[in-house]
Structure formats: C-alpha cells, structure tokens
Short mmCIF file of the C-alpha atoms (twelve columns), coordinates in Angstrom:
data_MODEL
# 
_entry.id   MODEL 
# 
loop_
_atom_site.group_PDB 
_atom_site.id 
_atom_site.type_symbol 
_atom_site.label_atom_id 
_atom_site.label_alt_id 
_atom_site.label_comp_id 
_atom_site.label_asym_id 
_atom_site.label_seq_id 
_atom_site.Cartn_x 
_atom_site.Cartn_y 
_atom_site.Cartn_z 
_atom_site.pdbx_PDB_model_num 
ATOM 1   C CA . GLN A 1   158.562 39.363 116.808 1 
ATOM 2   C CA . VAL A 2   155.172 39.058 115.204 1 
ATOM 3   C CA . GLN A 3   154.094 40.807 112.049 1 
ATOM 4   C CA . LEU A 4   150.432 41.525 111.378 1 
ATOM 5   C CA . VAL A 5   148.997 42.549 108.023 1 
ATOM 6   C CA . GLU A 6   145.384 43.656 107.723 1 
ATOM 7   C CA . SER A 7   143.245 43.808 104.626 1 
ATOM 8   C CA . GLY A 8   139.609 44.236 103.688 1 
ATOM 9   C CA . GLY A 9   138.861 47.808 104.630 1 
ATOM 10  C CA . GLY A 10  137.109 50.202 102.302 1 
ATOM 11  C CA . LEU A 11  134.074 52.358 101.671 1 
ATOM 12  C CA . VAL A 12  130.609 50.947 102.258 1 
ATOM 13  C CA . GLN A 13  127.131 52.375 102.589 1 
ATOM 14  C CA . ALA A 14  125.299 52.318 105.894 1 
ATOM 15  C CA . GLY A 15  123.694 48.942 106.448 1 
ATOM 16  C CA . GLY A 16  126.353 47.197 104.411 1 
ATOM 17  C CA . SER A 17  128.985 44.650 105.360 1 
ATOM 18  C CA . LEU A 18  132.743 44.272 105.290 1 
ATOM 19  C CA . ARG A 19  135.111 41.487 106.217 1 
ATOM 20  C CA . LEU A 20  138.530 42.347 107.578 1 
ATOM 21  C CA . SER A 21  141.397 39.875 107.584 1 
ATOM 22  C CA . CYS A 22  144.646 39.852 109.530 1 
ATOM 23  C CA . VAL A 23  147.497 37.484 108.770 1 
ATOM 24  C CA . ALA A 24  150.111 36.862 111.447 1 
ATOM 25  C CA . SER A 25  153.666 35.790 110.752 1 
ATOM 26  C CA . GLY A 26  156.902 35.468 112.693 1 
ATOM 27  C CA . SER A 27  156.959 34.215 116.280 1 
ATOM 28  C CA . ILE A 28  153.417 32.848 116.295 1 
ATOM 29  C CA . SER A 29  154.145 30.920 119.478 1 
ATOM 30  C CA . ASP A 30  154.263 34.291 121.304 1 
ATOM 31  C CA . ILE A 31  150.564 34.799 120.643 1 
ATOM 32  C CA . ASN A 32  147.875 33.826 123.141 1 
ATOM 33  C CA . ALA A 33  145.224 36.218 121.916 1 
ATOM 34  C CA . MET A 34  144.371 38.288 118.878 1 
ATOM 35  C CA . GLY A 35  141.885 40.989 118.262 1 
ATOM 36  C CA . TRP A 36  140.712 44.148 116.599 1 
ATOM 37  C CA . PHE A 37  140.734 47.702 117.878 1 
ATOM 38  C CA . ARG A 38  139.612 50.825 116.105 1 
ATOM 39  C CA . GLN A 39  140.333 54.521 116.303 1 
ATOM 40  C CA . ALA A 40  138.168 57.261 114.884 1 
ATOM 41  C CA . PRO A 41  139.466 60.822 114.387 1 
ATOM 42  C CA . GLY A 42  139.628 62.643 117.691 1 
ATOM 43  C CA . LYS A 43  138.719 59.562 119.692 1 
ATOM 44  C CA . GLN A 44  140.616 57.026 121.740 1 
ATOM 45  C CA . ARG A 45  141.443 53.613 120.413 1 
ATOM 46  C CA . GLU A 46  138.803 51.123 121.527 1 
ATOM 47  C CA . LEU A 47  138.351 47.385 121.576 1 
ATOM 48  C CA . VAL A 48  136.161 46.004 118.825 1 
ATOM 49  C CA . ALA A 49  136.608 42.278 119.370 1 
ATOM 50  C CA . ALA A 50  139.228 39.891 120.682 1 
ATOM 51  C CA . MET A 51  139.680 36.163 120.914 1 
ATOM 52  C CA . ARG A 52  141.698 34.113 123.375 1 
ATOM 53  C CA . GLY A 53  143.698 31.083 122.383 1 
ATOM 54  C CA . GLY A 54  140.969 28.843 123.769 1 
ATOM 55  C CA . GLY A 55  138.388 30.489 121.552 1 
ATOM 56  C CA . SER A 56  136.499 32.680 124.006 1 
ATOM 57  C CA . THR A 57  135.684 36.142 122.722 1 
ATOM 58  C CA . GLU A 58  134.970 39.640 123.933 1 
ATOM 59  C CA . TYR A 59  133.289 42.461 122.061 1 
ATOM 60  C CA . GLY A 60  132.982 46.171 122.538 1 
ATOM 61  C CA . ASP A 61  129.607 47.275 123.875 1 
ATOM 62  C CA . PHE A 62  128.816 49.130 120.670 1 
ATOM 63  C CA . VAL A 63  129.025 45.934 118.595 1 
ATOM 64  C CA . LYS A 64  125.618 44.664 119.793 1 
ATOM 65  C CA . GLY A 65  125.710 41.480 117.743 1 
ATOM 66  C CA . ARG A 66  126.684 43.146 114.476 1 
ATOM 67  C CA . PHE A 67  130.303 41.940 114.293 1 
ATOM 68  C CA . THR A 68  131.859 38.494 114.569 1 
ATOM 69  C CA . ILE A 69  135.494 37.628 115.169 1 
ATOM 70  C CA . SER A 70  136.774 34.300 113.918 1 
ATOM 71  C CA . ARG A 71  140.049 32.631 113.101 1 
ATOM 72  C CA . ASP A 72  141.679 30.096 110.843 1 
ATOM 73  C CA . ASN A 73  144.599 28.596 112.734 1 
ATOM 74  C CA . ALA A 74  145.947 26.838 109.657 1 
ATOM 75  C CA . LYS A 75  146.321 30.208 107.945 1 
ATOM 76  C CA . ASN A 76  147.392 32.163 111.075 1 
ATOM 77  C CA . THR A 77  144.559 34.514 110.225 1 
ATOM 78  C CA . ILE A 78  141.792 36.225 112.133 1 
ATOM 79  C CA . TYR A 79  138.737 37.804 110.606 1 
ATOM 80  C CA . LEU A 80  136.247 40.455 111.579 1 
ATOM 81  C CA . GLU A 81  132.905 40.124 109.870 1 
ATOM 82  C CA . MET A 82  131.041 43.423 110.184 1 
ATOM 83  C CA . ASN A 83  127.358 43.682 109.333 1 
ATOM 84  C CA . SER A 84  124.778 46.452 109.643 1 
ATOM 85  C CA . LEU A 85  127.528 49.031 109.492 1 
ATOM 86  C CA . LYS A 86  126.796 52.558 110.672 1 
ATOM 87  C CA . PRO A 87  128.513 55.857 109.867 1 
ATOM 88  C CA . GLU A 88  129.826 55.902 113.448 1 
ATOM 89  C CA . ASP A 89  131.770 52.716 112.665 1 
ATOM 90  C CA . THR A 90  134.041 54.800 110.460 1 
ATOM 91  C CA . ALA A 91  137.573 54.428 111.810 1 
ATOM 92  C CA . VAL A 92  140.968 52.900 111.240 1 
ATOM 93  C CA . TYR A 93  140.767 49.270 112.316 1 
ATOM 94  C CA . TYR A 94  143.884 47.700 113.785 1 
ATOM 95  C CA . CYS A 95  144.658 44.041 114.214 1 
ATOM 96  C CA . ASN A 96  146.634 43.183 117.318 1 
ATOM 97  C CA . ALA A 97  148.090 40.188 119.066 1 
ATOM 98  C CA . GLY A 98  149.964 39.271 122.202 1 
ATOM 99  C CA . ARG A 99  150.397 37.142 125.267 1 
ATOM 100 C CA . GLY A 100 148.191 39.127 127.617 1 
ATOM 101 C CA . TRP A 101 144.540 40.120 127.660 1 
ATOM 102 C CA . PRO A 102 143.359 42.089 125.919 1 
ATOM 103 C CA . PRO A 103 146.110 41.590 123.362 1 
ATOM 104 C CA . HIS A 104 148.379 44.591 122.909 1 
ATOM 105 C CA . ASP A 105 151.972 43.529 122.177 1 
ATOM 106 C CA . TYR A 106 151.904 43.626 118.393 1 
ATOM 107 C CA . TRP A 107 149.932 45.847 116.036 1 
ATOM 108 C CA . GLY A 108 149.217 45.926 112.349 1 
ATOM 109 C CA . GLN A 109 149.398 49.063 110.241 1 
ATOM 110 C CA . GLY A 110 145.649 49.550 110.259 1 
ATOM 111 C CA . THR A 111 142.995 49.511 107.564 1 
ATOM 112 C CA . GLN A 112 140.506 52.301 106.937 1 
ATOM 113 C CA . VAL A 113 136.799 51.566 107.138 1 
ATOM 114 C CA . THR A 114 134.486 54.327 105.970 1 
ATOM 115 C CA . VAL A 115 130.716 54.019 106.213 1 
ATOM 116 C CA . SER A 116 128.698 56.549 104.268 1 
ATOM 117 C CA . SER A 117 125.199 57.596 105.270 1 
# 
C-alpha cells in the first residue's frame, strides 16, 4: 500500500500562485507514476498533471503553461506549482500514484484550492 498526503492548498486571489506538495510513503516501489487530479463541484475529476518514472509529463489542456509538476525523489514528494490562477481553477486537488498511466491506484485525501475573483 501507498499513502499520499497533500498540503499547500488554500485561498488565493486571481492571478496568484500556490504550490501543492504530496508526500508518498509505504510501498514506494509500487509507484511508476504520480500526478494531480482535481474535482470542482458538479464536475468530473480531471487530470491536472502527471509524471512518469522516467520524468516525462502530461498536463490537462486547461493548464496552458500555467502549472508545473516536479518531484524530489529523495523526499518521495511531488509538487504542483500553480501560477496565474483563475477562479475556474477552484477545486479539490488530489494527489495520486500508481503503476499504470495515468496513475490511479492510490489517492490522497485532497486539498482545497479556492481562487477568488
């Protein structure tokens, strides 16, 4: 089993920035990819960004260069740097990890991101 703990969410004004962190623990060897999804009220969960073990990345179409996923292998941590935030980015952001692509086997508890206009 893998446990994922997110942090870094909060309230920010439009145009601002936030950095989310996700620390993985447990059976780290089970993980080939990690990423971030989000879910806004009344909407389906959608991919924000994900990173394969080799370092390649994929982003949701709405990101348009505003967000960057990165990792620190020594800390078993991935990050999501979010810039130029918009009110429509308001959602619960979930860290996830797994063997497949996109990652989906393990999920964190989620962290709320609220962007005010």
